[in-house]
N, C-alpha and C positions, 0 to 999 in steps of 0.2 A: 212445346215439348223440345223442339230444336234449342230454343233459346235456355231452358233449363239445363239441356245436358251441356250447353257452353259453359255456362255459370258453374256448374258441377265440377267441370275440367278446370275452369280458372281458379276455383276456392281450392281443389285438392292439389292444385300445383303452389299456390300460396302455402298452405300447411307444411308441405314438403319442404319448401324452402326455408321456413320459419324452423323448422325441426333441424335441418341441417345446419344454419347460422348458428342456432342453441348449441350444436354438438361442438363446431368449431369454438364457441366461446369458451365453453367448458373446457375444452383442450388448453386455451390460452391462459385462463383464469382459473383461480381456485378462492374458495370462501373462507374466511377468517372466523374464530370463535364468535367475534363480535358482529358477524354479518357483512363484514367490508369485503372489498374485493381487492385483490391484488395480483399483480401480475406474475405468474411463476417463474422462478429463476431458469436460466437457460445455460445449457452446455455449448460453448460457441467454438464453431472450428475456424481456422485460421483461413481467410479469403485468399484465394489464389492470388489476388491484385496485390496481396500483401506479402508474399514470398521475398524473403530477403535473399541477396546473392552475394558472391565475394567482394564485389564492387560497392555493396551497400555500405555507406560511411556511418559511424557512431552516432552523429546528430540526427540523420535521417529515421535512424532504427529507434531512438528515443521520441521521436515525434509519432513515428508508426505506433510505438507503446499507447502514447497518449490516446490516439485515435482509435484503439482497439480496446480500451478500456471502458466496457459499456457497462460496468459494473461500477463505476466511479458514481459517487452522490450528486446530486444537484443543488448547489446553494440555493437558500432561501425557499426550499421547498423540503428536501431530506435534510438539510440542517442550515442553521443559522449561527453565525459568531458575531462579535460586537468587539472590533480591533480596538475601540477606543484611541488613546493618544499615543504617539509617537516617542521614542527616547535615544539617547545615545549609549552604546554598549557599555560604558563605563559609568553611567548614571545609575546609583543605587535605589533612587526614589521609586516609588510605586507609581506608573503612568496610568494603570487601568483599576478603577476601582470595582470593578464588576467581572466575573468569568468571562473568558473568551468564547466558549459555547455556551448559547442561550436554548438551543434546542438541537436534538438529533433523532431523527426518527427510528422508535426501538425496535419496530418490527425487522429492520435492517440485520440485525444480530440473530434472529430464529429463521428469516425466509430467505436469506442468501447465505449458501453454505462456505462461502469462504470465509465470510465474515465472522460466521459463527464458529468455524474451527478456528479462526485466528484469535477471537477473543478467548479460547477454550485454552490458548498456551500462556496468556500473559500471567496466569497467578502461580506456574511451575517453577518460578526462579526466585532466588534471595538478591536483593540489590546489592549486598555488600561485599567487595571485592576480598576475598580471603576467607570467605565462607563456602565449604565443599558444596556443591549442588548434588542433591541427592534424587537421582533419576530413576523413577518408578517405572513400571509395566505400562501402567495407564498413561503416563506421559509419554513415552514412547509411541503407544497405540495412537494419541492425541498429534504427536508429530506425523506421523503417517496419514492420518486423517487429512491433516490439514495439504501435505503435499500432494496427495491424489485430489483433492480438490481444486486445487489450484492449477493442478496439469490439465484441467479439463477446460481450461478457458482460454481464448485467442492469445491473450498477452504471453502467456507462459509459453503456447506452443510456438508463437514468434520468436519469444527468448531461445528455446531449444534450438530452433531451424536457424537463427542468426548464429548463434555458437558454431553449429556446423558448416554453414556457409563461410565463416571465418577461420575453419579447420582449429577450432579452440582444443587446448589439450589441460589435462587435469594430472597431477603428480606424473607427467611423462608421458600418457596415454591419451589418445584421441576422445574427445567427447563421445560418447555412444549415440548411434542413431537410434535406438529402443529408447521410449519413454521410461520404461523401467531402470535402464541403466541411468538415464539422466537424474531419475529421482535419487538414486544413491549418491551422485554427486551432490545434489542439492542437500541431502541429509546430511552429508559429511562437512560441508562449507559452512552450512548454517546451525547445526544441531549438535555436533560432536563437541563434547567440552575440552576446555583447555586451560591453561593455568595463565591467569594475568597477573597474579600477584607475585611470583617466582617462587623462590624458597628453595631452589636444588631438589634433594631427594624427598623433603616433606612438604614439596609443593601440593597444593591444592587445586584440584579441579574446579575452578570458581567461575567460569566464562563461557561462553558461546558466540559466536557470530550473531545468532537470532537475539539472544538475550540483551547483547550490547547495543544493537541498532535499534531494536523494536520495542525493548521493555526498558532498558537504562539501567544504568549500575551507579555507584557512588563509590570513591576511591578516594583517600585522603581528603575528606570533607569537599569533595567536589563532585558533582553529575557529569556521568561519562556516557557518551551514547545518548538514549532516550529521543529519536528522531521521528517517532510516529505519532500521528495525530489521533488514532484512535486510542491508542494509550494515554494520552494527552486528556481526552475528551473524559474516559473513565475514571482517571486518578482525580481530575479536577471534579468531577461530579460525586466522588467519594471524599472530598475535602481534602486529599493529600496534595493537590498542586494549585499555586497561586500563580495567575497571570500577570505580567507586571508591567504588560505596554510591547508595542511592536519595533521593530528597527528597519529603517528605511535603506535599500541598498545604495551603496558609496558611490556609485558611479554619476559621473555627471550626464550619463546616457540616460537616466533614469528620469523620465517624464511622468510617466504614470501614477495616480493617485493610489495609495492602500485602501483599500476597502472592504468591504464585508464580503464581496465575491471573489475576493484573490485565492487562487487555489495553491499559491505557495507565498510563506508568511515566514519571516524572520522575527522570531520574540524570544523575550527574556521572561523567565519564570522561576520559582523556586517548588521543588519537590520534597514533603516532608520537613521542610525547615533548611533545605540544602539548594544554594543558589546555581543556575545556568545563566551565565550572562549574554550568550549569543546560539542561538539553536533556530535553525530553518527547517522546516517541515513542508510537506504537500499536505493541503488539507482537502479530504473529503475524496481522495483516491483509493482505490481497492487495494485490500492486502497485496493481490497477486501483481499489481502494477508495480510497486516497490521493490517485491521480490523478484520480479523479472527485471528491473532497470540495474539492480545492484550486482545481480547475477552475471547478467551482460556485461556488467563493468569489471568484476572480479576475473571472469573467464576471458574477456578478450580486450579490455580496456588497458590504460594508465592509471597512475597514482592520481592524477588531474586530468579531466576529460571536460573541455568547454564547450558548451552547446548553446544553440537558442532554440529553447521551446516555444512554439506557437499554442496557446491555452484556448485560442479561438475567440471570436467577438474582437479582433483587431487587437489583443494584447499578447504581449512576447515577455518572455522572461531570459535573461543570459544567465546561464546555470554554470556551476563547475561542480561536476560530478566526481567525489571523491572517494577513493577506495584505499583502505591500508589492508595488507594482508598479516596474517599471524602464523603462529607455529609453523614456521618454516616454509610460508606461503601455501600452506594447505586449508586456512581457514579465513573466514571473513572476521580482519580486526576490526575494521570500523567503514561503512558506507553512507554516505549522505550528500545532501546538495547545499551549496551554498550559492546565495542568490546574489548576483554580479551586479543587473539591472533589471529595470522594469518599466517597460515602455509602450505607447500605442502605436 
């Protein structure tokens, strides 16, 4: 009888342990309609160890953003690319007979809030400079949804804290400590329309920082902006982009080979028949990473900001983070990176 009681208690404890374990798993995972399991997206808080100070330099801040970007996709699992052959920027021959992107995990755009909100913004614009942008109430709501989503992430919290630590100002006023106040600045510098075509009193509000940097524009038969990998992938998938090969960094310091794992890529492509001979993009990063990087540059940096980015695996990129202001310095005119060198 005593032995049976012992077995009973052991068995009961095992059942309780299994139930607790299942509850914990249910909190961490969710089932998709296809009965697959995926990790739920998390709202990330900024770790205290990554809090910036007035002495934090821009290069350190950029590398911290990289480390905090847990929403970044993993090469060869979340996405695959085929870089194919290199070329000189002046060479108009096509060095790539196949698309750059061979696979991107489609669930990313439904299961990750910032990716989904970002994708919803991409069809809100007309690429042609000179065509008035008609901003609807739905589009304004989508802008707000995107800003709210990215402000829940660690990279944007760090961006905000860095700007505060550097005592950054906007339009002559200090950057507000409240997230709601910071979001108003983000909305202004990224989403408020301005005229890129000029035209005096008859000028048309045909552009914005977000459209230029992340979506792309066409002016005088040339592509302007278009520095985002998600837009590139979606437009390539739709048959609107033709990838034409990659361009190696010019510095003799560059010793690393360009391969399908590279998170930074300088490339050449055409978009709806219009060519862009040199364009550098991050590959696989989250939307919030680029918004955070370019917002920090806009509010605290210079026109050109050289940094060394440690992307892990003993791979380093010397980058020039460029920022051009517009509309009296109150809006993002353009922000992008230039790859100076890549080495191990």
